[in-house]
DRENBA-150202 format. One record per atom (N, C-alpha, C): residue in one letter; atom name; z, x, y. Coordinates in nm, 2 decimals. Last residue first. Layout:
BEGIN
   kolfi   marfi        z        x        y
       a      CA        Z        X        Y
...
***
This chain:
BEGIN
   kolfi   marfi        z        x        y
       x       N    -0.95     0.16    -0.61
       x      CA    -0.83     0.08    -0.60
       x       C    -0.86    -0.05    -0.54
       x       N    -1.19     0.28    -0.83
       x      CA    -1.16     0.23    -0.70
       x       C    -1.04     0.14    -0.70
       x       N    -1.27     0.56    -1.01
       x      CA    -1.19     0.43    -1.02
       x       C    -1.16     0.40    -0.87
       x       N    -1.57     0.68    -1.13
       x      CA    -1.48     0.68    -1.02
       x       C    -1.40     0.55    -1.01
       x       N    -1.64     0.81    -1.44
       x      CA    -1.63     0.69    -1.36
       x       C    -1.53     0.70    -1.25
       x       N    -1.85     1.00    -1.65
       x      CA    -1.75     1.00    -1.54
       x       C    -1.75     0.87    -1.47
       x       N    -1.91     1.12    -1.98
       x      CA    -1.92     1.02    -1.88
       x       C    -1.82     1.04    -1.78
       x       N    -2.08     1.28    -2.25
       x      CA    -1.99     1.29    -2.13
       x       C    -2.02     1.18    -2.03
       x       N    -2.12     1.34    -2.60
       x      CA    -2.15     1.26    -2.48
       x       C    -2.04     1.28    -2.37
       x       N    -2.08     1.54    -2.78
       x      CA    -2.19     1.45    -2.80
       x       C    -2.23     1.38    -2.67
       x       N    -1.98     1.87    -2.84
       x      CA    -1.97     1.76    -2.74
       x       C    -2.10     1.67    -2.75
       x       N    -1.87     1.98    -3.16
       x      CA    -1.98     1.97    -3.06
       x       C    -1.96     1.85    -2.97
       x       N    -1.69     2.00    -3.36
       x      CA    -1.64     2.03    -3.23
       x       C    -1.75     2.02    -3.12
       x       N    -1.76     1.94    -3.62
       x      CA    -1.82     2.06    -3.56
       x       C    -1.76     2.10    -3.43
       x       N    -1.62     1.71    -3.69
       x      CA    -1.65     1.81    -3.79
       x       C    -1.69     1.94    -3.73
       x       N    -1.61     1.55    -3.47
       x      CA    -1.49     1.61    -3.52
       x       C    -1.51     1.72    -3.62
       x       N    -1.79     1.55    -3.18
       x      CA    -1.81     1.54    -3.32
       x       C    -1.69     1.62    -3.39
       x       N    -1.67     1.38    -2.90
       x      CA    -1.68     1.51    -2.97
       x       C    -1.69     1.49    -3.12
       x       N    -1.71     1.24    -2.58
       x      CA    -1.71     1.22    -2.73
       x       C    -1.75     1.35    -2.80
       x       N    -1.52     1.19    -2.29
       x      CA    -1.60     1.29    -2.37
       x       C    -1.59     1.25    -2.52
       x       N    -1.47     1.09    -1.95
       x      CA    -1.47     1.06    -2.10
       x       C    -1.56     1.16    -2.17
       x       N    -1.27     1.06    -1.68
       x      CA    -1.37     1.15    -1.74
       x       C    -1.36     1.13    -1.89
       x       N    -1.22     0.89    -1.39
       x      CA    -1.19     0.88    -1.54
       x       C    -1.31     0.96    -1.61
       x       N    -1.10     1.00    -1.08
       x      CA    -1.21     0.98    -1.17
       x       C    -1.17     0.98    -1.32
       x       N    -0.89     1.07    -0.91
       x      CA    -0.95     0.94    -0.90
       x       C    -1.07     0.91    -0.99
       x       N    -0.82     1.33    -1.01
       x      CA    -0.87     1.31    -0.87
       x       C    -0.94     1.18    -0.85
       x       N    -0.85     1.25    -1.34
       x      CA    -0.83     1.36    -1.25
       x       C    -0.90     1.33    -1.12
       x       N    -0.79     1.17    -1.67
       x      CA    -0.79     1.11    -1.53
       x       C    -0.76     1.23    -1.44
       x       N    -0.97     1.17    -1.98
       x      CA    -0.88     1.23    -1.89
       x       C    -0.90     1.16    -1.75
       x       N    -1.03     1.09    -2.32
       x      CA    -1.04     1.05    -2.18
       x       C    -0.93     1.12    -2.10
       x       N    -1.22     1.13    -2.62
       x      CA    -1.11     1.18    -2.53
       x       C    -1.14     1.14    -2.39
       x       N    -1.28     1.05    -2.93
       x      CA    -1.31     1.00    -2.80
       x       C    -1.19     1.04    -2.71
       x       N    -1.41     1.22    -3.21
       x      CA    -1.30     1.21    -3.11
       x       C    -1.35     1.15    -2.98
       x       N    -1.53     1.12    -3.52
       x      CA    -1.56     1.15    -3.38
       x       C    -1.44     1.13    -3.30
       x       N    -1.67     1.16    -3.85
       x      CA    -1.55     1.15    -3.76
       x       C    -1.59     1.19    -3.62
       x       N    -1.95     0.98    -3.99
       x      CA    -1.88     1.10    -3.95
       x       C    -1.76     1.07    -3.86
       x       N    -2.09     0.75    -4.05
       x      CA    -2.08     0.85    -4.15
       x       C    -2.01     0.97    -4.11
       x       N    -2.07     0.59    -3.81
       x      CA    -2.20     0.64    -3.86
       x       C    -2.19     0.76    -3.95
       x       N    -1.73     0.69    -3.77
       x      CA    -1.85     0.61    -3.72
       x       C    -1.98     0.67    -3.76
       x       N    -1.40     0.69    -3.74
       x      CA    -1.50     0.72    -3.84
       x       C    -1.62     0.63    -3.81
       x       N    -1.21     0.83    -3.46
       x      CA    -1.28     0.72    -3.53
       x       C    -1.37     0.77    -3.64
       x       N    -0.94     0.91    -3.27
       x      CA    -1.03     0.96    -3.38
       x       C    -1.08     0.84    -3.45
       x       N    -0.87     0.94    -2.92
       x      CA    -0.88     0.85    -3.04
       x       C    -0.98     0.91    -3.14
       x       N    -0.68     0.98    -2.65
       x      CA    -0.76     1.06    -2.75
       x       C    -0.75     0.97    -2.88
       x       N    -0.63     0.91    -2.31
       x      CA    -0.66     0.86    -2.44
       x       C    -0.73     0.97    -2.52
       x       N    -0.54     1.03    -2.08
       x      CA    -0.52     0.89    -2.09
       x       C    -0.56     0.83    -2.23
       x       N    -0.41     1.32    -1.95
       x      CA    -0.47     1.26    -2.07
       x       C    -0.44     1.12    -2.07
       x       N    -0.49     1.44    -1.64
       x      CA    -0.39     1.36    -1.71
       x       C    -0.46     1.30    -1.83
       x       N    -0.54     1.76    -1.49
       x      CA    -0.59     1.65    -1.55
       x       C    -0.49     1.58    -1.64
       x       N    -0.38     1.98    -1.40
       x      CA    -0.41     1.87    -1.31
       x       C    -0.46     1.75    -1.38
       x       N    -0.36     2.16    -1.61
       x      CA    -0.24     2.13    -1.53
       x       C    -0.26     2.01    -1.44
       x       N    -0.62     2.19    -1.72
       x      CA    -0.51     2.13    -1.80
       x       C    -0.39     2.08    -1.72
       x       N    -0.90     2.12    -1.53
       x      CA    -0.79     2.21    -1.55
       x       C    -0.67     2.13    -1.62
       x       N    -1.24     2.06    -1.64
       x      CA    -1.11     2.02    -1.58
       x       C    -1.00     2.12    -1.61
       x       N    -1.50     2.04    -1.74
       x      CA    -1.47     2.13    -1.64
       x       C    -1.34     2.09    -1.56
       x       N    -1.57     1.90    -1.96
       x      CA    -1.56     1.83    -1.84
       x       C    -1.53     1.91    -1.72
       x       N    -1.56     2.10    -2.15
       x      CA    -1.69     2.03    -2.13
       x       C    -1.69     1.96    -2.00
       x       N    -1.29     2.17    -2.14
       x      CA    -1.39     2.27    -2.11
       x       C    -1.52     2.20    -2.07
       x       N    -1.17     1.93    -2.22
       x      CA    -1.13     1.99    -2.09
       x       C    -1.24     2.09    -2.04
       x       N    -1.27     1.91    -2.48
       x      CA    -1.30     1.81    -2.38
       x       C    -1.28     1.86    -2.24
       x       N    -1.15     2.12    -2.61
       x      CA    -1.30     2.12    -2.60
       x       C    -1.34     2.02    -2.49
       x       N    -0.89     2.04    -2.59
       x      CA    -0.93     2.17    -2.53
       x       C    -1.08     2.17    -2.51
       x       N    -0.89     1.81    -2.75
       x      CA    -0.85     1.81    -2.61
       x       C    -0.90     1.93    -2.53
       x       N    -0.96     1.92    -3.00
       x      CA    -1.05     1.83    -2.93
       x       C    -1.02     1.81    -2.78
       x       N    -0.74     2.08    -3.05
       x      CA    -0.87     2.15    -3.03
       x       C    -0.97     2.05    -2.96
       x       N    -0.55     1.88    -3.08
       x      CA    -0.54     1.97    -2.97
       x       C    -0.67     2.05    -2.95
       x       N    -0.65     1.74    -3.31
       x      CA    -0.65     1.67    -3.18
       x       C    -0.64     1.77    -3.06
       x       N    -0.86     1.98    -3.50
       x      CA    -0.73     1.91    -3.47
       x       C    -0.74     1.84    -3.34
       x       N    -1.17     1.92    -3.67
       x      CA    -1.09     1.99    -3.58
       x       C    -0.96     1.91    -3.55
       x       N    -1.21     1.87    -4.03
       x      CA    -1.23     1.83    -3.89
       x       C    -1.14     1.91    -3.80
       x       N    -1.17     1.89    -4.31
       x      CA    -1.29     1.95    -4.25
       x       C    -1.31     1.91    -4.10
       x       N    -1.02     1.57    -4.40
       x      CA    -1.04     1.72    -4.42
       x       C    -1.17     1.76    -4.34
       x       N    -0.76     1.35    -4.28
       x      CA    -0.91     1.38    -4.30
       x       C    -0.93     1.53    -4.31
       x       N    -0.51     1.28    -4.22
       x      CA    -0.53     1.35    -4.34
       x       C    -0.68     1.39    -4.37
       x       N    -0.53     1.13    -3.99
       x      CA    -0.47     1.26    -3.98
       x       C    -0.48     1.34    -4.11
       x       N    -0.64     0.88    -3.94
       x      CA    -0.73     0.98    -4.01
       x       C    -0.66     1.12    -4.01
       x       N    -0.45     0.73    -3.82
       x      CA    -0.52     0.67    -3.94
       x       C    -0.60     0.78    -4.01
       x       N    -0.36     0.87    -3.59
       x      CA    -0.28     0.86    -3.71
       x       C    -0.35     0.82    -3.84
       x       N    -0.47     0.88    -3.35
       x      CA    -0.54     0.96    -3.45
       x       C    -0.47     0.95    -3.59
       x       N    -0.43     0.82    -3.06
       x      CA    -0.46     0.72    -3.17
       x       C    -0.54     0.79    -3.28
       x       N    -0.24     0.88    -2.79
       x      CA    -0.30     0.94    -2.90
       x       C    -0.31     0.84    -3.02
       x       N    -0.13     0.67    -2.62
       x      CA    -0.24     0.76    -2.57
       x       C    -0.31     0.83    -2.68
       x       N    -0.08     0.35    -2.75
       x      CA    -0.05     0.49    -2.75
       x       C    -0.17     0.57    -2.69
       x       N    -0.07     0.06    -2.54
       x      CA    -0.13     0.13    -2.65
       x       C    -0.10     0.28    -2.64
       x       N    -0.01    -0.27    -2.42
       x      CA     0.04    -0.13    -2.44
       x       C    -0.04    -0.06    -2.55
       x       N    -0.09    -0.52    -2.19
       x      CA    -0.13    -0.45    -2.32
       x       C    -0.07    -0.31    -2.31
       x       N    -0.05    -0.84    -2.05
       x      CA    -0.01    -0.70    -2.06
       x       C    -0.05    -0.64    -2.19
       x       N    -0.08    -1.10    -1.81
       x      CA    -0.12    -1.04    -1.94
       x       C    -0.08    -0.89    -1.93
       x       N     0.06    -1.20    -1.60
       x      CA    -0.02    -1.30    -1.68
       x       C    -0.07    -1.24    -1.81
       x       N     0.35    -1.17    -1.42
       x      CA     0.27    -1.10    -1.51
       x       C     0.19    -1.21    -1.60
       x       N     0.36    -1.27    -1.07
       x      CA     0.41    -1.28    -1.21
       x       C     0.30    -1.22    -1.30
       x       N     0.28    -1.29    -0.81
       x      CA     0.32    -1.16    -0.86
       x       C     0.39    -1.16    -1.00
       x       N     0.19    -1.52    -0.70
       x      CA     0.33    -1.52    -0.74
       x       C     0.38    -1.38    -0.78
       x       N    -0.08    -1.44    -0.62
       x      CA     0.00    -1.53    -0.54
       x       C     0.15    -1.52    -0.57
       x       N    -0.20    -1.29    -0.82
       x      CA    -0.20    -1.24    -0.68
       x       C    -0.11    -1.32    -0.58
       x       N    -0.06    -1.21    -1.13
       x      CA    -0.11    -1.31    -1.04
       x       C    -0.09    -1.27    -0.89
       x       N    -0.17    -0.93    -1.31
       x      CA    -0.06    -0.99    -1.23
       x       C    -0.12    -1.09    -1.13
       x       N    -0.22    -0.74    -1.60
       x      CA    -0.28    -0.84    -1.51
       x       C    -0.17    -0.92    -1.44
       x       N    -0.19    -0.40    -1.71
       x      CA    -0.13    -0.53    -1.66
       x       C    -0.23    -0.61    -1.58
       x       N    -0.16    -0.16    -1.94
       x      CA    -0.27    -0.24    -1.87
       x       C    -0.21    -0.37    -1.84
       x       N    -0.06     0.17    -2.02
       x      CA    -0.02     0.03    -1.99
       x       C    -0.13    -0.04    -1.91
       x       N    -0.03     0.41    -2.27
       x      CA    -0.11     0.36    -2.16
       x       C    -0.08     0.21    -2.14
       x       N     0.20     0.67    -2.36
       x      CA     0.16     0.53    -2.36
       x       C     0.08     0.50    -2.24
       x       N     0.29     0.94    -2.33
       x      CA     0.25     0.89    -2.46
       x       C     0.20     0.75    -2.47
       x       N     0.33     1.00    -2.07
       x      CA     0.28     1.11    -2.15
       x       C     0.23     1.06    -2.29
       x       N     0.19     0.71    -1.92
       x      CA     0.30     0.81    -1.93
       x       C     0.24     0.91    -2.02
       x       N    -0.04     0.54    -1.70
       x      CA    -0.01     0.61    -1.82
       x       C     0.12     0.69    -1.80
       x       N    -0.17     0.22    -1.58
       x      CA    -0.11     0.35    -1.56
       x       C    -0.07     0.41    -1.70
       x       N    -0.33    -0.04    -1.40
       x      CA    -0.33     0.05    -1.52
       x       C    -0.26     0.18    -1.49
       x       N    -0.37    -0.36    -1.29
       x      CA    -0.29    -0.24    -1.28
       x       C    -0.29    -0.17    -1.41
       x       N    -0.53    -0.60    -1.12
       x      CA    -0.54    -0.52    -1.24
       x       C    -0.47    -0.39    -1.21
       x       N    -0.43    -0.91    -0.98
       x      CA    -0.43    -0.76    -0.97
       x       C    -0.44    -0.70    -1.11
       x       N    -0.62    -1.21    -0.91
       x      CA    -0.52    -1.13    -0.98
       x       C    -0.53    -0.98    -0.95
       x       N    -0.72    -1.54    -0.87
       x      CA    -0.71    -1.40    -0.81
       x       C    -0.60    -1.33    -0.87
       x       N    -0.93    -1.74    -1.06
       x      CA    -0.79    -1.70    -1.03
       x       C    -0.80    -1.56    -0.97
       x       N    -1.18    -1.80    -1.15
       x      CA    -1.13    -1.87    -1.03
       x       C    -0.99    -1.83    -0.99
       x       N    -1.21    -1.62    -1.36
       x      CA    -1.20    -1.76    -1.39
       x       C    -1.14    -1.84    -1.28
       x       N    -1.09    -1.37    -1.16
       x      CA    -1.13    -1.40    -1.30
       x       C    -1.10    -1.55    -1.33
       x       N    -1.11    -1.13    -0.91
       x      CA    -1.11    -1.27    -0.94
       x       C    -1.16    -1.29    -1.08
       x       N    -0.89    -0.86    -0.81
       x      CA    -1.02    -0.92    -0.85
       x       C    -1.00    -1.06    -0.88
       x       N    -0.76    -0.56    -0.68
       x      CA    -0.75    -0.71    -0.68
       x       C    -0.89    -0.76    -0.72
       x       N    -0.63    -0.27    -0.85
       x      CA    -0.72    -0.34    -0.77
       x       C    -0.71    -0.49    -0.78
       x       N    -0.56     0.02    -0.96
       x      CA    -0.48    -0.08    -0.90
       x       C    -0.57    -0.16    -0.80
       x       N    -0.56     0.27    -1.22
       x      CA    -0.63     0.16    -1.15
       x       C    -0.53     0.07    -1.09
       x       N    -0.39     0.47    -1.28
       x      CA    -0.53     0.49    -1.30
       x       C    -0.61     0.39    -1.22
       x       N    -0.09     0.63    -1.20
       x      CA    -0.17     0.51    -1.19
       x       C    -0.32     0.55    -1.20
       x       N     0.14     0.78    -1.41
       x      CA     0.02     0.81    -1.33
       x       C    -0.07     0.69    -1.32
       x       N     0.50     0.78    -1.40
       x      CA     0.37     0.73    -1.44
       x       C     0.26     0.79    -1.36
       x       N     0.75     0.83    -1.30
       x      CA     0.73     0.85    -1.44
       x       C     0.59     0.83    -1.49
       x       N     0.76     0.77    -1.03
       x      CA     0.75     0.91    -1.06
       x       C     0.73     0.94    -1.21
       x       N     0.79     0.50    -1.03
       x      CA     0.66     0.55    -1.00
       x       C     0.64     0.70    -1.03
       x       N     0.98     0.42    -1.33
       x      CA     0.96     0.44    -1.19
       x       C     0.83     0.50    -1.16
       x       N     1.02     0.15    -1.58
       x      CA     0.98     0.29    -1.54
       x       C     0.98     0.29    -1.39
       x       N     1.04    -0.09    -1.69
       x      CA     1.17    -0.02    -1.67
       x       C     1.14     0.12    -1.63
       x       N     0.83    -0.26    -1.72
       x      CA     0.84    -0.15    -1.82
       x       C     0.98    -0.08    -1.81
       x       N     0.87    -0.43    -1.51
       x      CA     0.86    -0.49    -1.64
       x       C     0.88    -0.38    -1.75
       x       N     0.86    -0.27    -1.29
       x      CA     0.99    -0.33    -1.32
       x       C     0.99    -0.39    -1.47
       x       N     0.59    -0.20    -1.29
       x      CA     0.69    -0.10    -1.32
       x       C     0.82    -0.16    -1.36
       x       N     0.48    -0.45    -1.22
       x      CA     0.45    -0.39    -1.35
       x       C     0.55    -0.28    -1.39
       x       N     0.59    -0.48    -0.96
       x      CA     0.62    -0.58    -1.06
       x       C     0.59    -0.52    -1.20
       x       N     0.49    -0.26    -0.83
       x      CA     0.63    -0.27    -0.85
       x       C     0.67    -0.37    -0.96
       x       N     0.21    -0.33    -0.82
       x      CA     0.26    -0.21    -0.90
       x       C     0.41    -0.22    -0.93
       x       N     0.23    -0.55    -0.66
       x      CA     0.19    -0.57    -0.79
       x       C     0.23    -0.45    -0.88
       x       N     0.31    -0.43    -0.42
       x      CA     0.40    -0.53    -0.48
       x       C     0.36    -0.55    -0.63
       x       N     0.08    -0.28    -0.37
       x      CA     0.21    -0.21    -0.39
       x       C     0.31    -0.30    -0.46
       x       N    -0.10    -0.48    -0.32
       x      CA    -0.12    -0.39    -0.43
       x       C     0.01    -0.32    -0.47
       x       N     0.01    -0.60    -0.09
       x      CA     0.00    -0.68    -0.21
       x       C    -0.02    -0.59    -0.33
       x       N    -0.02    -0.38     0.09
       x      CA     0.11    -0.44     0.06
       x       C     0.11    -0.52    -0.07
       x       N    -0.30    -0.36     0.10
       x      CA    -0.22    -0.25     0.05
       x       C    -0.08    -0.30     0.01
       x       N    -0.36    -0.61     0.22
       x      CA    -0.41    -0.58     0.09
       x       C    -0.33    -0.47     0.02
       x       N    -0.24    -0.58     0.47
       x      CA    -0.19    -0.68     0.38
       x       C    -0.24    -0.66     0.24
       x       N    -0.38    -0.36     0.57
       x      CA    -0.24    -0.34     0.55
       x       C    -0.18    -0.45     0.46
       x       N    -0.63    -0.48     0.59
       x      CA    -0.61    -0.37     0.50
       x       C    -0.47    -0.35     0.47
       x       N    -0.58    -0.67     0.79
       x      CA    -0.63    -0.71     0.66
       x       C    -0.60    -0.61     0.55
       x       N    -0.52    -0.51     1.01
       x      CA    -0.42    -0.60     0.95
       x       C    -0.45    -0.65     0.81
       x       N    -0.77    -0.38     1.04
       x      CA    -0.65    -0.30     1.00
       x       C    -0.54    -0.39     0.95
       x       N    -0.93    -0.60     1.10
       x      CA    -0.96    -0.52     0.98
       x       C    -0.84    -0.44     0.94
       x       N    -0.81    -0.67     1.35
       x      CA    -0.81    -0.77     1.24
       x       C    -0.83    -0.70     1.10
       x       N    -0.86    -0.44     1.50
       x      CA    -0.72    -0.48     1.47
       x       C    -0.71    -0.57     1.35
       x       N    -1.14    -0.46     1.51
       x      CA    -1.08    -0.34     1.45
       x       C    -0.93    -0.37     1.41
       x       N    -1.17    -0.70     1.65
       x      CA    -1.22    -0.69     1.51
       x       C    -1.15    -0.58     1.44
       x       N    -1.05    -0.63     1.90
       x      CA    -0.99    -0.74     1.82
       x       C    -1.04    -0.73     1.67
       x       N    -1.23    -0.43     1.98
       x      CA    -1.09    -0.40     1.95
       x       C    -1.02    -0.50     1.87
       x       N    -1.46    -0.58     2.01
       x      CA    -1.46    -0.48     1.91
       x       C    -1.32    -0.44     1.88
       x       N    -1.38    -0.75     2.22
       x      CA    -1.41    -0.81     2.09
       x       C    -1.40    -0.71     1.98
       x       N    -1.35    -0.56     2.42
       x      CA    -1.23    -0.64     2.38
       x       C    -1.25    -0.70     2.24
       x       N    -1.61    -0.47     2.44
       x      CA    -1.50    -0.37     2.40
       x       C    -1.38    -0.45     2.35
       x       N    -1.73    -0.70     2.52
       x      CA    -1.77    -0.64     2.39
       x       C    -1.66    -0.55     2.34
       x       N    -1.61    -0.73     2.78
       x      CA    -1.60    -0.83     2.68
       x       C    -1.63    -0.78     2.54
       x       N    -1.70    -0.50     2.90
       x      CA    -1.55    -0.52     2.88
       x       C    -1.53    -0.62     2.77
       x       N    -1.97    -0.54     2.90
       x      CA    -1.92    -0.43     2.83
       x       C    -1.77    -0.45     2.80
       x       N    -1.98    -0.77     3.06
       x      CA    -2.02    -0.78     2.93
       x       C    -1.97    -0.67     2.84
       x       N    -1.88    -0.65     3.30
       x      CA    -1.81    -0.76     3.24
       x       C    -1.85    -0.78     3.10
       x       N    -2.08    -0.47     3.35
       x      CA    -1.94    -0.42     3.33
       x       C    -1.86    -0.53     3.26
       x       N    -2.30    -0.64     3.39
       x      CA    -2.30    -0.54     3.28
       x       C    -2.16    -0.49     3.25
       x       N    -2.21    -0.77     3.62
       x      CA    -2.23    -0.85     3.50
       x       C    -2.23    -0.76     3.37
       x       N    -2.21    -0.55     3.80
       x      CA    -2.09    -0.63     3.77
       x       C    -2.10    -0.70     3.64
       x       N    -2.48    -0.48     3.79
       x      CA    -2.38    -0.39     3.74
       x       C    -2.25    -0.46     3.71
       x       N    -2.59    -0.71     3.91
       x      CA    -2.63    -0.67     3.77
       x       C    -2.53    -0.57     3.71
       x       N    -2.47    -0.70     4.16
       x      CA    -2.43    -0.81     4.07
       x       C    -2.47    -0.77     3.93
       x       N    -2.58    -0.40     4.21
       x      CA    -2.47    -0.48     4.26
       x       C    -2.42    -0.58     4.16
       x       N    -2.80    -0.27     4.12
       x      CA    -2.67    -0.21     4.08
       x       C    -2.55    -0.29     4.13
       x       N    -2.99    -0.34     4.40
       x      CA    -2.98    -0.29     4.27
       x       C    -2.85    -0.23     4.24
       x       N    -2.85    -0.60     4.62
       x      CA    -2.91    -0.46     4.59
       x       C    -2.90    -0.43     4.45
       x       N    -2.95    -0.93     4.63
       x      CA    -2.85    -0.84     4.59
       x       C    -2.91    -0.70     4.56
       x       N    -3.06    -1.15     4.79
       x      CA    -3.12    -1.02     4.77
       x       C    -3.01    -0.92     4.75
       x       N    -2.93    -1.39     4.83
       x      CA    -3.05    -1.39     4.74
       x       C    -3.12    -1.26     4.73
       x       N    -2.71    -1.34     4.99
       x      CA    -2.69    -1.42     4.87
       x       C    -2.81    -1.40     4.77
       x       N    -2.81    -1.20     5.20
       x      CA    -2.70    -1.14     5.12
       x       C    -2.69    -1.21     4.99
       x       N    -2.97    -1.40     5.31
       x      CA    -3.03    -1.27     5.26
       x       C    -2.93    -1.20     5.16
       x       N    -2.78    -1.58     5.40
       x      CA    -2.88    -1.62     5.30
       x       C    -2.94    -1.50     5.23
       x       N    -2.64    -1.44     5.59
       x      CA    -2.57    -1.48     5.47
       x       C    -2.67    -1.52     5.36
       x       N    -2.85    -1.40     5.78
       x      CA    -2.79    -1.28     5.71
       x       C    -2.71    -1.32     5.58
       x       N    -2.90    -1.66     5.86
       x      CA    -3.00    -1.58     5.79
       x       C    -2.95    -1.46     5.72
       x       N    -2.65    -1.72     5.99
       x      CA    -2.70    -1.80     5.87
       x       C    -2.80    -1.72     5.79
       x       N    -2.66    -1.54     6.20
       x      CA    -2.56    -1.53     6.10
       x       C    -2.59    -1.61     5.97
       x       N    -2.89    -1.63     6.34
       x      CA    -2.89    -1.50     6.29
       x       C    -2.78    -1.48     6.18
       x       N    -2.82    -1.89     6.41
       x      CA    -2.93    -1.87     6.32
       x       C    -2.93    -1.73     6.25
       x       N    -2.61    -1.83     6.59
       x      CA    -2.58    -1.90     6.46
       x       C    -2.69    -1.88     6.36
       x       N    -2.75    -1.70     6.79
       x      CA    -2.65    -1.62     6.71
       x       C    -2.62    -1.69     6.58
       x       N    -2.92    -1.90     6.87
       x      CA    -2.98    -1.78     6.81
       x       C    -2.87    -1.70     6.73
       x       N    -2.72    -2.08     6.98
       x      CA    -2.81    -2.12     6.86
       x       C    -2.87    -2.00     6.79
       x       N    -2.62    -1.92     7.19
       x      CA    -2.53    -1.96     7.08
       x       C    -2.61    -2.00     6.95
       x       N    -2.85    -1.91     7.35
       x      CA    -2.80    -1.79     7.29
       x       C    -2.71    -1.82     7.17
       x       N    -2.88    -2.18     7.42
       x      CA    -2.99    -2.12     7.35
       x       C    -2.93    -1.99     7.28
       x       N    -2.64    -2.21     7.57
       x      CA    -2.66    -2.29     7.45
       x       C    -2.77    -2.22     7.36
       x       N    -2.69    -2.04     7.78
       x      CA    -2.58    -2.01     7.69
       x       C    -2.60    -2.08     7.56
       x       N    -2.91    -2.17     7.90
       x      CA    -2.93    -2.04     7.84
       x       C    -2.82    -2.00     7.75
       x       N    -2.78    -2.40     7.99
       x      CA    -2.89    -2.41     7.89
       x       C    -2.91    -2.28     7.82
       x       N    -2.61    -2.29     8.18
       x      CA    -2.56    -2.36     8.06
       x       C    -2.66    -2.37     7.95
       x       N    -2.80    -2.20     8.36
       x      CA    -2.71    -2.11     8.30
       x       C    -2.65    -2.17     8.17
       x       N    -2.93    -2.43     8.44
       x      CA    -3.00    -2.33     8.37
       x       C    -2.91    -2.23     8.30
       x       N    -2.72    -2.57     8.57
       x      CA    -2.78    -2.63     8.45
       x       C    -2.85    -2.52     8.37
       x       N    -2.67    -2.40     8.78
       x      CA    -2.56    -2.41     8.68
       x       C    -2.62    -2.47     8.55
       x       N    -2.90    -2.44     8.92
       x      CA    -2.87    -2.31     8.87
       x       C    -2.77    -2.31     8.76
***
């Protein structure tokens, strides 16, 4: 009797062990929908979100570095002229490569002078500079039968649909070309360089161009 009881207990223990092993196997190989798959998806989403955040931060840091370099190049150009930022209107401030060298192109104007600088991007030393008067009409000021520079400016503002108070004159030049006098007038307004060619004898607008200046 005792032997049968002991044998029955052993059988019961074996069945319990088999049941437990079978349950663990099922749990391992039959994950419910949304279980492990959802966990993996969540992990992938978290990883992608982290990577996206890192990329955004890297782009922001890169932009801040670029802006800092441009501002330093502007300051170097202004220091060379002895002017302050309040004295000038910046037309261009951008980084570029020329003959394998990286440099900043800085252009700005005052009421009477246009400045064009090239500045080394590593040392912020000036590699090239050009100054020119905004108004270049002196050679032909005695020409007869042409409109005045002021009339040419006014005609250009009207043709370009610009307001005198907001547009900044960056050039007015009088040339003799193809048998006639011609004014070349340029204004800067809202990040755009607006050019206008005007027949000096008639005041007729010959050509209009607009170029968006990127920093």
